[in-house]
All heavy atoms as TSV, in Angstrom:
chain	resi	resn	atom	element	x	y	z
A	1	MET	N	N	-14.811	2.718	4.131
A	1	MET	CA	C	-13.514	2.811	4.806
A	1	MET	C	C	-12.455	2.101	3.932
A	1	MET	O	O	-12.701	1.047	3.397
A	1	MET	CB	C	-13.586	2.139	6.143
A	1	MET	CG	C	-13.971	3.127	7.252
A	1	MET	SD	S	-13.605	2.484	8.893
A	1	MET	CE	C	-15.015	1.440	9.143
A	2	PRO	N	N	-11.270	2.678	3.893
A	2	PRO	CA	C	-10.176	2.067	3.126
A	2	PRO	C	C	-9.521	0.908	3.862
A	2	PRO	O	O	-9.563	0.823	5.092
A	2	PRO	CB	C	-9.177	3.223	2.893
A	2	PRO	CG	C	-9.564	4.262	3.888
A	2	PRO	CD	C	-10.944	4.035	4.320
A	3	VAL	N	N	-8.872	0.067	3.097
A	3	VAL	CA	C	-8.066	-1.035	3.666
A	3	VAL	C	C	-6.602	-0.581	3.611
A	3	VAL	O	O	-6.135	-0.149	2.555
A	3	VAL	CB	C	-8.248	-2.332	2.821
A	3	VAL	CG1	C	-7.318	-3.421	3.314
A	3	VAL	CG2	C	-9.672	-2.801	2.851
A	4	TYR	N	N	-5.926	-0.657	4.749
A	4	TYR	CA	C	-4.505	-0.285	4.839
A	4	TYR	C	C	-3.662	-1.513	5.086
A	4	TYR	O	O	-4.090	-2.443	5.747
A	4	TYR	CB	C	-4.292	0.757	5.954
A	4	TYR	CG	C	-4.920	2.067	5.663
A	4	TYR	CD1	C	-6.097	2.476	6.284
A	4	TYR	CD2	C	-4.341	2.946	4.765
A	4	TYR	CE1	C	-6.700	3.687	6.020
A	4	TYR	CE2	C	-4.918	4.181	4.460
A	4	TYR	CZ	C	-6.096	4.537	5.098
A	4	TYR	OH	O	-6.672	5.729	4.821
A	5	GLU	N	N	-2.478	-1.484	4.554
A	5	GLU	CA	C	-1.542	-2.582	4.722
A	5	GLU	C	C	-0.508	-2.189	5.757
A	5	GLU	O	O	0.009	-1.063	5.760
A	5	GLU	CB	C	-0.873	-2.884	3.387
A	5	GLU	CG	C	-0.075	-4.166	3.343
A	5	GLU	CD	C	0.430	-4.493	1.953
A	5	GLU	OE1	O	0.608	-3.559	1.139
A	5	GLU	OE2	O	0.674	-5.660	1.695
A	6	TYR	N	N	-0.204	-3.085	6.692
A	6	TYR	CA	C	0.748	-2.832	7.776
A	6	TYR	C	C	1.806	-3.935	7.760
A	6	TYR	O	O	1.615	-5.016	7.287
A	6	TYR	CB	C	0.024	-2.828	9.132
A	6	TYR	CG	C	-0.838	-1.652	9.328
A	6	TYR	CD1	C	-2.153	-1.637	8.814
A	6	TYR	CD2	C	-0.437	-0.531	10.029
A	6	TYR	CE1	C	-2.972	-0.561	8.973
A	6	TYR	CE2	C	-1.238	0.553	10.171
A	6	TYR	CZ	C	-2.510	0.552	9.670
A	6	TYR	OH	O	-3.332	1.648	9.831
A	7	ARG	N	N	2.935	-3.616	8.395
A	7	ARG	CA	C	3.989	-4.655	8.618
A	7	ARG	C	C	4.369	-4.606	10.087
A	7	ARG	O	O	4.638	-3.556	10.655
A	7	ARG	CB	C	5.209	-4.323	7.783
A	7	ARG	CG	C	6.278	-5.379	7.939
A	7	ARG	CD	C	7.338	-5.257	6.955
A	7	ARG	NE	N	8.248	-6.418	7.114
A	7	ARG	CZ	C	9.298	-6.577	6.409
A	7	ARG	NH1	N	9.622	-5.702	5.499
A	7	ARG	NH2	N	10.077	-7.616	6.609
A	8	CYS	N	N	4.400	-5.787	10.664
A	8	CYS	CA	C	4.759	-5.925	12.094
A	8	CYS	C	C	6.285	-5.822	12.181
A	8	CYS	O	O	6.999	-6.515	11.471
A	8	CYS	CB	C	4.286	-7.254	12.618
A	8	CYS	SG	S	4.741	-7.544	14.325
A	9	ASN	N	N	6.759	-4.962	13.065
A	9	ASN	CA	C	8.190	-4.809	13.277
A	9	ASN	C	C	8.796	-5.932	14.090
A	9	ASN	O	O	9.993	-6.113	14.085
A	9	ASN	CB	C	8.490	-3.495	13.980
A	9	ASN	CG	C	8.109	-2.294	13.112
A	9	ASN	OD1	O	8.203	-2.358	11.907
A	9	ASN	ND2	N	7.752	-1.207	13.739
A	10	ASP	N	N	7.954	-6.717	14.779
A	10	ASP	CA	C	8.469	-7.810	15.589
A	10	ASP	C	C	8.592	-9.131	14.809
A	10	ASP	O	O	9.663	-9.732	14.780
A	10	ASP	CB	C	7.560	-8.045	16.810
A	10	ASP	CG	C	7.693	-6.924	17.836
A	10	ASP	OD1	O	8.688	-6.225	17.843
A	10	ASP	OD2	O	6.721	-6.758	18.627
A	11	CYS	N	N	7.531	-9.550	14.114
A	11	CYS	CA	C	7.572	-10.833	13.381
A	11	CYS	C	C	7.653	-10.653	11.872
A	11	CYS	O	O	7.653	-11.662	11.148
A	11	CYS	CB	C	6.386	-11.698	13.788
A	11	CYS	SG	S	4.782	-11.098	13.130
A	12	ARG	N	N	7.638	-9.440	11.361
A	12	ARG	CA	C	7.730	-9.117	9.928
A	12	ARG	C	C	6.550	-9.563	9.087
A	12	ARG	O	O	6.642	-9.655	7.886
A	12	ARG	CB	C	9.042	-9.682	9.345
A	12	ARG	CG	C	10.277	-9.268	10.037
A	12	ARG	CD	C	10.683	-7.905	9.613
A	12	ARG	NE	N	12.002	-7.592	10.114
A	12	ARG	CZ	C	12.309	-6.442	10.635
A	12	ARG	NH1	N	11.402	-5.523	10.728
A	12	ARG	NH2	N	13.510	-6.210	11.098
A	13	THR	N	N	5.422	-9.876	9.709
A	13	THR	CA	C	4.218	-10.230	8.998
A	13	THR	C	C	3.600	-8.983	8.332
A	13	THR	O	O	3.583	-7.932	8.961
A	13	THR	CB	C	3.186	-10.882	9.939
A	13	THR	OG1	O	3.780	-12.032	10.540
A	13	THR	CG2	C	1.912	-11.210	9.267
A	14	THR	N	N	3.108	-9.149	7.125
A	14	THR	CA	C	2.373	-8.066	6.450
A	14	THR	C	C	0.923	-8.462	6.521
A	14	THR	O	O	0.544	-9.580	6.230
A	14	THR	CB	C	2.826	-7.961	4.993
A	14	THR	OG1	O	4.240	-7.680	4.965
A	14	THR	CG2	C	2.101	-6.840	4.253
A	15	PHE	N	N	0.077	-7.461	6.899
A	15	PHE	CA	C	-1.368	-7.729	7.054
A	15	PHE	C	C	-2.152	-6.506	6.703
A	15	PHE	O	O	-1.626	-5.394	6.632
A	15	PHE	CB	C	-1.681	-8.227	8.506
A	15	PHE	CG	C	-1.265	-7.255	9.570
A	15	PHE	CD1	C	-2.174	-6.345	10.117
A	15	PHE	CD2	C	0.045	-7.234	10.057
A	15	PHE	CE1	C	-1.767	-5.471	11.104
A	15	PHE	CE2	C	0.426	-6.413	11.067
A	15	PHE	CZ	C	-0.460	-5.473	11.582
A	16	GLU	N	N	-3.458	-6.660	6.463
A	16	GLU	CA	C	-4.369	-5.594	6.095
A	16	GLU	C	C	-5.357	-5.303	7.174
A	16	GLU	O	O	-5.775	-6.219	7.918
A	16	GLU	CB	C	-5.123	-5.936	4.799
A	16	GLU	CG	C	-4.193	-6.093	3.605
A	16	GLU	CD	C	-4.962	-6.500	2.355
A	16	GLU	OE1	O	-6.125	-6.981	2.465
A	16	GLU	OE2	O	-4.386	-6.375	1.284
A	17	VAL	N	N	-5.746	-4.026	7.313
A	17	VAL	CA	C	-6.705	-3.620	8.330
A	17	VAL	C	C	-7.681	-2.606	7.677
A	17	VAL	O	O	-7.263	-1.697	6.964
A	17	VAL	CB	C	-6.026	-2.897	9.528
A	17	VAL	CG1	C	-7.031	-2.403	10.538
A	17	VAL	CG2	C	-5.020	-3.848	10.176
A	18	LEU	N	N	-8.957	-2.844	7.919
A	18	LEU	CA	C	-10.017	-1.937	7.440
A	18	LEU	C	C	-10.225	-0.901	8.555
A	18	LEU	O	O	-10.640	-1.256	9.656
A	18	LEU	CB	C	-11.310	-2.718	7.203
A	18	LEU	CG	C	-12.527	-1.908	6.769
A	18	LEU	CD1	C	-12.309	-1.352	5.357
A	18	LEU	CD2	C	-13.772	-2.772	6.793
A	19	ARG	N	N	-9.873	0.375	8.271
A	19	ARG	CA	C	-10.039	1.415	9.256
A	19	ARG	C	C	-10.199	2.778	8.604
A	19	ARG	O	O	-9.925	2.940	7.419
A	19	ARG	CB	C	-8.897	1.421	10.278
A	19	ARG	CG	C	-7.525	1.524	9.699
A	19	ARG	CD	C	-6.388	1.705	10.672
A	19	ARG	NE	N	-6.551	1.040	11.934
A	19	ARG	CZ	C	-5.637	0.965	12.866
A	19	ARG	NH1	N	-4.457	1.497	12.664
A	19	ARG	NH2	N	-5.833	0.355	13.995
A	20	SER	N	N	-10.639	3.760	9.394
A	20	SER	CA	C	-10.849	5.109	8.838
A	20	SER	C	C	-9.524	5.767	8.488
A	20	SER	O	O	-8.441	5.397	9.000
A	20	SER	CB	C	-11.610	5.929	9.871
A	20	SER	OG	O	-10.762	6.240	10.968
A	21	MET	N	N	-9.599	6.745	7.626
A	21	MET	CA	C	-8.393	7.476	7.208
A	21	MET	C	C	-7.684	8.133	8.364
A	21	MET	O	O	-6.476	8.223	8.422
A	21	MET	CB	C	-8.728	8.477	6.116
A	21	MET	CG	C	-9.171	7.858	4.829
A	21	MET	SD	S	-9.752	8.987	3.591
A	21	MET	CE	C	-8.269	9.783	3.125
A	22	GLY	N	N	-8.461	8.619	9.357
A	22	GLY	CA	C	-7.932	9.256	10.520
A	22	GLY	C	C	-7.126	8.338	11.437
A	22	GLY	O	O	-6.249	8.788	12.187
A	23	ASP	N	N	-7.400	7.043	11.358
A	23	ASP	CA	C	-6.725	6.070	12.199
A	23	ASP	C	C	-5.577	5.363	11.521
A	23	ASP	O	O	-4.906	4.476	12.089
A	23	ASP	CB	C	-7.738	4.992	12.657
A	23	ASP	CG	C	-8.754	5.541	13.658
A	23	ASP	OD1	O	-8.481	6.619	14.239
A	23	ASP	OD2	O	-9.793	4.911	13.838
A	24	ARG	N	N	-5.222	5.741	10.289
A	24	ARG	CA	C	-4.199	5.091	9.521
A	24	ARG	C	C	-2.862	5.017	10.250
A	24	ARG	O	O	-2.170	4.022	10.212
A	24	ARG	CB	C	-4.003	5.785	8.186
A	24	ARG	CG	C	-2.884	5.163	7.360
A	24	ARG	CD	C	-2.618	5.979	6.079
A	24	ARG	NE	N	-1.620	5.309	5.285
A	24	ARG	CZ	C	-0.317	5.511	5.421
A	24	ARG	NH1	N	0.153	6.339	6.308
A	24	ARG	NH2	N	0.539	4.877	4.636
A	25	GLU	N	N	-2.453	6.110	10.891
A	25	GLU	CA	C	-1.106	6.166	11.540
A	25	GLU	C	C	-1.074	5.473	12.883
A	25	GLU	O	O	0.019	5.282	13.413
A	25	GLU	CB	C	-0.698	7.615	11.682
A	25	GLU	CG	C	-0.465	8.349	10.366
A	25	GLU	CD	C	0.668	7.739	9.541
A	25	GLU	OE1	O	1.686	7.307	10.118
A	25	GLU	OE2	O	0.540	7.711	8.297
A	26	LEU	N	N	-2.206	5.053	13.404
A	26	LEU	CA	C	-2.218	4.336	14.687
A	26	LEU	C	C	-1.688	2.926	14.499
A	26	LEU	O	O	-1.880	2.306	13.468
A	26	LEU	CB	C	-3.655	4.267	15.250
A	26	LEU	CG	C	-4.299	5.599	15.572
A	26	LEU	CD1	C	-5.759	5.342	16.033
A	26	LEU	CD2	C	-3.519	6.348	16.621
A	27	ALA	N	N	-0.965	2.430	15.484
A	27	ALA	CA	C	-0.439	1.070	15.433
A	27	ALA	C	C	-1.601	0.075	15.372
A	27	ALA	O	O	-2.651	0.257	15.982
A	27	ALA	CB	C	0.395	0.770	16.645
A	28	ALA	N	N	-1.421	-0.952	14.524
A	28	ALA	CA	C	-2.446	-1.972	14.380
A	28	ALA	C	C	-1.960	-3.257	15.036
A	28	ALA	O	O	-0.776	-3.558	15.081
A	28	ALA	CB	C	-2.712	-2.239	12.897
A	29	LEU	N	N	-2.894	-4.045	15.553
A	29	LEU	CA	C	-2.563	-5.303	16.238
A	29	LEU	C	C	-2.239	-6.359	15.194
A	29	LEU	O	O	-3.033	-6.657	14.306
A	29	LEU	CB	C	-3.784	-5.770	17.068
A	29	LEU	CG	C	-3.571	-7.037	17.886
A	29	LEU	CD1	C	-2.551	-6.796	18.993
A	29	LEU	CD2	C	-4.902	-7.434	18.498
A	30	CYS	N	N	-1.036	-6.931	15.296
A	30	CYS	CA	C	-0.588	-7.983	14.405
A	30	CYS	C	C	-1.390	-9.262	14.627
A	30	CYS	O	O	-1.476	-9.719	15.746
A	30	CYS	CB	C	0.898	-8.266	14.576
A	30	CYS	SG	S	1.531	-9.640	13.591
A	31	PRO	N	N	-1.985	-9.838	13.588
A	31	PRO	CA	C	-2.772	-11.064	13.771
A	31	PRO	C	C	-1.888	-12.309	14.063
A	31	PRO	O	O	-2.398	-13.288	14.585
A	31	PRO	CB	C	-3.489	-11.227	12.426
A	31	PRO	CG	C	-2.673	-10.481	11.434
A	31	PRO	CD	C	-2.043	-9.353	12.204
A	32	SER	N	N	-0.581	-12.225	13.777
A	32	SER	CA	C	0.269	-13.356	14.012
A	32	SER	C	C	0.828	-13.437	15.445
A	32	SER	O	O	0.789	-14.443	16.099
A	32	SER	CB	C	1.442	-13.350	13.042
A	32	SER	OG	O	0.988	-13.601	11.738
A	33	CYS	N	N	1.411	-12.293	15.870
A	33	CYS	CA	C	2.053	-12.301	17.199
A	33	CYS	C	C	1.391	-11.373	18.204
A	33	CYS	O	O	1.850	-11.270	19.328
A	33	CYS	CB	C	3.538	-11.912	17.027
A	33	CYS	SG	S	3.818	-10.186	16.626
A	34	GLU	N	N	0.314	-10.678	17.797
A	34	GLU	CA	C	-0.462	-9.792	18.635
A	34	GLU	C	C	0.337	-8.582	19.154
A	34	GLU	O	O	-0.026	-7.972	20.163
A	34	GLU	CB	C	-1.109	-10.540	19.796
A	34	GLU	CG	C	-2.107	-11.574	19.285
A	34	GLU	CD	C	-2.867	-12.244	20.396
A	34	GLU	OE1	O	-2.601	-11.982	21.580
A	34	GLU	OE2	O	-3.738	-13.052	20.066
A	35	SER	N	N	1.430	-8.260	18.481
A	35	SER	CA	C	2.214	-7.068	18.824
A	35	SER	C	C	1.541	-5.806	18.259
A	35	SER	O	O	0.854	-5.864	17.281
A	35	SER	CB	C	3.632	-7.202	18.246
A	35	SER	OG	O	4.336	-6.006	18.361
A	36	ARG	N	N	1.768	-4.675	18.889
A	36	ARG	CA	C	1.297	-3.398	18.361
A	36	ARG	C	C	2.440	-2.618	17.706
A	36	ARG	O	O	2.274	-1.476	17.382
A	36	ARG	CB	C	0.665	-2.602	19.478
A	36	ARG	CG	C	-0.692	-3.172	19.881
A	36	ARG	CD	C	-1.649	-2.047	20.257
A	36	ARG	NE	N	-2.923	-2.582	20.573
A	36	ARG	CZ	C	-3.941	-2.592	19.697
A	36	ARG	NH1	N	-3.802	-2.156	18.534
A	36	ARG	NH2	N	-5.117	-3.086	20.084
A	37	ALA	N	N	3.588	-3.267	17.548
A	37	ALA	CA	C	4.760	-2.615	16.909
A	37	ALA	C	C	4.626	-2.755	15.396
A	37	ALA	O	O	5.332	-3.524	14.764
A	37	ALA	CB	C	6.028	-3.263	17.411
A	38	SER	N	N	3.702	-2.028	14.803
A	38	SER	CA	C	3.453	-2.121	13.384
A	38	SER	C	C	3.533	-0.731	12.754
A	38	SER	O	O	3.407	0.284	13.433
A	38	SER	CB	C	2.088	-2.722	13.078
A	38	SER	OG	O	1.064	-1.921	13.641
A	39	MET	N	N	3.723	-0.719	11.434
A	39	MET	CA	C	3.777	0.518	10.724
A	39	MET	C	C	3.028	0.379	9.415
A	39	MET	O	O	3.028	-0.671	8.773
A	39	MET	CB	C	5.201	0.948	10.441
A	39	MET	CG	C	6.031	-0.091	9.688
A	39	MET	SD	S	7.755	0.322	9.570
A	39	MET	CE	C	7.730	1.469	8.243
A	40	PRO	N	N	2.312	1.457	8.995
A	40	PRO	CA	C	1.576	1.385	7.709
A	40	PRO	C	C	2.561	1.404	6.559
A	40	PRO	O	O	3.613	2.030	6.596
A	40	PRO	CB	C	0.718	2.655	7.726
A	40	PRO	CG	C	1.373	3.567	8.680
A	40	PRO	CD	C	2.106	2.753	9.677
A	41	LEU	N	N	2.203	0.650	5.524
A	41	LEU	CA	C	3.030	0.548	4.309
A	41	LEU	C	C	2.355	1.337	3.184
A	41	LEU	O	O	1.178	1.612	3.210
A	41	LEU	CB	C	3.138	-0.905	3.846
A	41	LEU	CG	C	3.806	-1.869	4.831
A	41	LEU	CD1	C	3.741	-3.277	4.256
A	41	LEU	CD2	C	5.259	-1.463	5.065
A	42	ILE	N	N	3.155	1.743	2.202
A	42	ILE	CA	C	2.653	2.348	1.015
A	42	ILE	C	C	2.354	1.216	0.048
A	42	ILE	O	O	3.264	0.497	-0.381
A	42	ILE	CB	C	3.625	3.366	0.420
A	42	ILE	CG1	C	3.866	4.481	1.389
A	42	ILE	CG2	C	3.091	3.920	-0.900
A	42	ILE	CD1	C	4.942	5.451	0.969
A	43	SER	N	N	1.096	1.015	-0.294
A	43	SER	CA	C	0.707	-0.125	-1.092
A	43	SER	C	C	0.647	0.274	-2.579
A	43	SER	O	O	0.422	1.420	-2.923
A	43	SER	CB	C	-0.681	-0.626	-0.669
A	43	SER	OG	O	-0.659	-0.978	0.673
A	44	GLN	N	N	0.830	-0.742	-3.414
A	44	GLN	CA	C	0.729	-0.567	-4.854
A	44	GLN	C	C	-0.751	-0.468	-5.208
A	44	GLN	O	O	-1.572	-1.169	-4.657
A	44	GLN	CB	C	1.396	-1.728	-5.545
A	44	GLN	CG	C	1.517	-1.563	-7.029
A	44	GLN	CD	C	2.319	-2.675	-7.656
A	44	GLN	OE1	O	2.568	-3.687	-7.046
A	44	GLN	NE2	N	2.739	-2.489	-8.902
A	45	VAL	N	N	-1.092	0.420	-6.149
A	45	VAL	CA	C	-2.451	0.638	-6.545
A	45	VAL	C	C	-2.606	0.274	-8.014
A	45	VAL	O	O	-1.770	0.597	-8.837
A	45	VAL	CB	C	-2.835	2.133	-6.352
A	45	VAL	CG1	C	-4.253	2.401	-6.820
A	45	VAL	CG2	C	-2.645	2.536	-4.918
A	46	ALA	N	N	-3.696	-0.418	-8.352
A	46	ALA	CA	C	-3.994	-0.756	-9.717
A	46	ALA	C	C	-5.357	-0.184	-10.091
A	46	ALA	O	O	-6.301	-0.264	-9.329
A	46	ALA	CB	C	-4.011	-2.259	-9.934
A	47	ALA	N	N	-5.459	0.431	-11.285
A	47	ALA	CA	C	-6.702	0.989	-11.769
A	47	ALA	C	C	-7.115	0.180	-12.992
A	47	ALA	O	O	-6.304	-0.120	-13.837
A	47	ALA	CB	C	-6.512	2.452	-12.110
A	48	THR	N	N	-8.374	-0.180	-13.100
A	48	THR	CA	C	-8.876	-0.947	-14.194
A	48	THR	C	C	-10.018	-0.183	-14.863
A	48	THR	O	O	-10.858	0.435	-14.206
A	48	THR	CB	C	-9.408	-2.330	-13.738
A	48	THR	OG1	O	-8.385	-2.984	-13.008
A	48	THR	CG2	C	-9.859	-3.169	-14.860
A	49	ARG	N	N	-9.998	-0.167	-16.195
A	49	ARG	CA	C	-11.047	0.482	-16.911
A	49	ARG	C	C	-11.399	-0.327	-18.157
A	49	ARG	O	O	-10.574	-1.074	-18.655
A	49	ARG	CB	C	-10.670	1.897	-17.318
A	49	ARG	CG	C	-9.528	1.961	-18.277
A	49	ARG	CD	C	-9.125	3.393	-18.537
A	49	ARG	NE	N	-7.890	3.344	-19.326
A	49	ARG	CZ	C	-7.719	3.984	-20.439
A	49	ARG	NH1	N	-8.649	4.750	-20.929
A	49	ARG	NH2	N	-6.591	3.889	-21.103
A	50	SER	N	N	-12.593	-0.169	-18.641
A	50	SER	CA	C	-13.041	-0.913	-19.804
A	50	SER	C	C	-12.848	-0.057	-21.034
A	50	SER	O	O	-13.258	1.108	-21.075
A	50	SER	CB	C	-14.515	-1.270	-19.603
A	50	SER	OG	O	-14.862	-2.323	-20.423
A	51	VAL	N	N	-12.205	-0.621	-22.080
A	51	VAL	CA	C	-11.965	0.111	-23.312
A	51	VAL	C	C	-12.452	-0.705	-24.455
A	51	VAL	O	O	-11.898	-1.732	-24.805
A	51	VAL	CB	C	-10.441	0.427	-23.473
A	51	VAL	CG1	C	-10.200	1.157	-24.780
A	51	VAL	CG2	C	-9.876	1.167	-22.304
A	52	ALA	N	N	-13.569	-0.309	-25.088
A	52	ALA	CA	C	-14.147	-0.984	-26.233
A	52	ALA	C	C	-14.214	-2.499	-26.105
A	52	ALA	O	O	-13.691	-3.249	-26.927
A	52	ALA	CB	C	-13.365	-0.582	-27.524
A	53	GLY	N	N	-14.768	-2.918	-25.016
A	53	GLY	CA	C	-14.945	-4.358	-24.767
A	53	GLY	C	C	-13.711	-5.078	-24.149
A	53	GLY	O	O	-13.814	-6.229	-23.771
A	54	ALA	N	N	-12.602	-4.377	-24.065
A	54	ALA	CA	C	-11.402	-4.986	-23.460
A	54	ALA	C	C	-11.198	-4.346	-22.092
A	54	ALA	O	O	-11.732	-3.304	-21.771
A	54	ALA	CB	C	-10.177	-4.734	-24.356
A	55	THR	N	N	-10.371	-4.936	-21.267
A	55	THR	CA	C	-10.072	-4.389	-19.954
A	55	THR	C	C	-8.600	-3.992	-19.959
A	55	THR	O	O	-7.736	-4.780	-20.328
A	55	THR	CB	C	-10.332	-5.398	-18.841
A	55	THR	OG1	O	-11.703	-5.795	-18.887
A	55	THR	CG2	C	-10.039	-4.839	-17.487
A	56	ALA	N	N	-8.321	-2.766	-19.551
A	56	ALA	CA	C	-6.948	-2.254	-19.456
A	56	ALA	C	C	-6.634	-2.033	-17.993
A	56	ALA	O	O	-7.442	-1.534	-17.253
A	56	ALA	CB	C	-6.800	-0.951	-20.230
A	57	THR	N	N	-5.442	-2.482	-17.566
A	57	THR	CA	C	-5.040	-2.330	-16.189
A	57	THR	C	C	-3.764	-1.509	-16.140
A	57	THR	O	O	-2.808	-1.804	-16.821
A	57	THR	CB	C	-4.806	-3.675	-15.491
A	57	THR	OG1	O	-5.987	-4.451	-15.590
A	57	THR	CG2	C	-4.408	-3.487	-14.036
A	58	ALA	N	N	-3.761	-0.456	-15.319
A	58	ALA	CA	C	-2.602	0.378	-15.118
A	58	ALA	C	C	-2.161	0.205	-13.698
A	58	ALA	O	O	-2.980	0.266	-12.780
A	58	ALA	CB	C	-2.897	1.845	-15.402
A	59	THR	N	N	-0.892	-0.057	-13.456
A	59	THR	CA	C	-0.373	-0.268	-12.119
A	59	THR	C	C	0.645	0.782	-11.791
A	59	THR	O	O	1.532	1.060	-12.622
A	59	THR	CB	C	0.273	-1.635	-12.023
A	59	THR	OG1	O	-0.676	-2.627	-12.419
A	59	THR	CG2	C	0.699	-1.930	-10.600
A	60	ALA	N	N	0.556	1.377	-10.629
A	60	ALA	CA	C	1.514	2.383	-10.207
A	60	ALA	C	C	2.854	1.694	-9.944
A	60	ALA	O	O	2.894	0.559	-9.499
A	60	ALA	CB	C	1.014	3.051	-8.908
A	61	PRO	N	N	3.950	2.392	-10.223
A	61	PRO	CA	C	5.237	1.758	-9.957
A	61	PRO	C	C	5.473	1.538	-8.453
A	61	PRO	O	O	5.052	2.345	-7.662
A	61	PRO	CB	C	6.250	2.796	-10.509
A	61	PRO	CG	C	5.522	4.101	-10.589
A	61	PRO	CD	C	4.069	3.717	-10.753
A	62	SER	N	N	6.123	0.471	-8.142
A	62	SER	CA	C	6.399	0.211	-6.748
A	62	SER	C	C	7.588	0.997	-6.292
A	62	SER	O	O	8.328	1.514	-7.104
A	62	SER	CB	C	6.642	-1.299	-6.511
A	62	SER	OG	O	7.719	-1.740	-7.306
A	63	VAL	N	N	7.774	1.108	-4.994
A	63	VAL	CA	C	8.863	1.905	-4.440
A	63	VAL	C	C	10.199	1.362	-4.967
A	63	VAL	O	O	10.436	0.171	-4.973
A	63	VAL	CB	C	8.830	1.856	-2.910
A	63	VAL	CG1	C	10.015	2.573	-2.295
A	63	VAL	CG2	C	7.532	2.407	-2.378
A	64	GLY	N	N	11.049	2.290	-5.410
A	64	GLY	CA	C	12.341	1.886	-5.881
A	64	GLY	C	C	12.441	1.511	-7.356
A	64	GLY	O	O	13.466	1.146	-7.856
A	65	SER	N	N	11.288	1.577	-8.080
A	65	SER	CA	C	11.323	1.174	-9.477
A	65	SER	C	C	11.165	2.347	-10.395
A	65	SER	O	O	10.609	2.258	-11.470
A	65	SER	CB	C	10.201	0.137	-9.740
A	65	SER	OG	O	8.945	0.734	-9.584
A	66	GLY	N	N	11.615	3.505	-9.994
A	66	GLY	CA	C	11.487	4.692	-10.854
A	66	GLY	C	C	10.475	5.652	-10.285
A	66	GLY	O	O	10.544	6.021	-9.151
A	67	GLY	N	N	9.464	5.988	-11.089
A	67	GLY	CA	C	8.462	6.921	-10.613
A	67	GLY	C	C	9.063	8.303	-10.513
A	67	GLY	O	O	10.172	8.553	-10.977
A	68	CYS	N	N	8.379	9.207	-9.943
A	68	CYS	CA	C	8.834	10.599	-9.828
A	68	CYS	C	C	10.166	10.721	-9.079
A	68	CYS	O	O	11.039	11.447	-9.493
A	68	CYS	CB	C	7.784	11.441	-9.140
A	68	CYS	SG	S	8.136	13.204	-9.214
A	69	CYS	N	N	10.315	9.953	-8.000
A	69	CYS	CA	C	11.558	10.067	-7.239
A	69	CYS	C	C	12.749	9.480	-7.979
A	69	CYS	O	O	13.872	9.854	-7.693
A	69	CYS	CB	C	11.411	9.287	-5.909
A	69	CYS	SG	S	10.211	10.083	-4.813
A	70	GLY	N	N	12.500	8.670	-8.995
A	70	GLY	CA	C	13.575	8.108	-9.790
A	70	GLY	C	C	13.932	8.988	-10.968
A	70	GLY	O	O	14.836	8.667	-11.737
A	71	GLY	N	N	13.176	10.088	-11.146
A	71	GLY	CA	C	13.463	11.011	-12.252
A	71	GLY	C	C	12.862	10.621	-13.566
A	71	GLY	O	O	13.050	11.303	-14.552
A	72	SER	N	N	12.109	9.532	-13.621
A	72	SER	CA	C	11.558	9.073	-14.915
A	72	SER	C	C	10.376	9.872	-15.380
A	72	SER	O	O	9.920	9.712	-16.526
A	72	SER	CB	C	11.178	7.559	-14.825
A	72	SER	OG	O	10.143	7.401	-13.923
A	73	CYS	N	N	9.861	10.774	-14.567
A	73	CYS	CA	C	8.746	11.572	-14.972
A	73	CYS	C	C	9.193	12.871	-15.660
A	73	CYS	O	O	8.370	13.633	-16.139
A	73	CYS	CB	C	7.843	11.916	-13.786
A	73	CYS	SG	S	8.633	13.012	-12.573
A	74	GLY	N	N	10.483	13.149	-15.712
A	74	GLY	CA	C	10.980	14.327	-16.341
A	74	GLY	C	C	11.102	15.518	-15.433
A	74	GLY	O	O	11.358	16.630	-15.849
A	75	CYS	N	N	10.925	15.278	-14.107
A	75	CYS	CA	C	10.980	16.399	-13.159
A	75	CYS	C	C	12.395	16.793	-12.843
A	75	CYS	O	O	12.611	17.766	-12.137
A	75	CYS	CB	C	10.252	16.043	-11.855
A	75	CYS	SG	S	11.008	14.729	-10.918
A	76	GLY	N	N	13.361	16.111	-13.329
A	76	GLY	CA	C	14.710	16.555	-13.102
A	76	GLY	C	C	15.605	15.565	-12.540
A	76	GLY	O	O	16.658	15.592	-12.143
């Protein structure tokens, strides 16, 4: 099961929940204030691979830092 990141709309706490892909859009219980007014966030993803004895890490751009929506991929 994947880990999803949520943000509480009441206390602004960010927290993680282990749940099935089908339950991602369901409100999660905030561990700080116990509110169910939460929304899933788009999390940054990092991929690591081994290259000739070294480790290379590639990180996806965060929201607002370019990426396809920023036009940096050449899509227009």
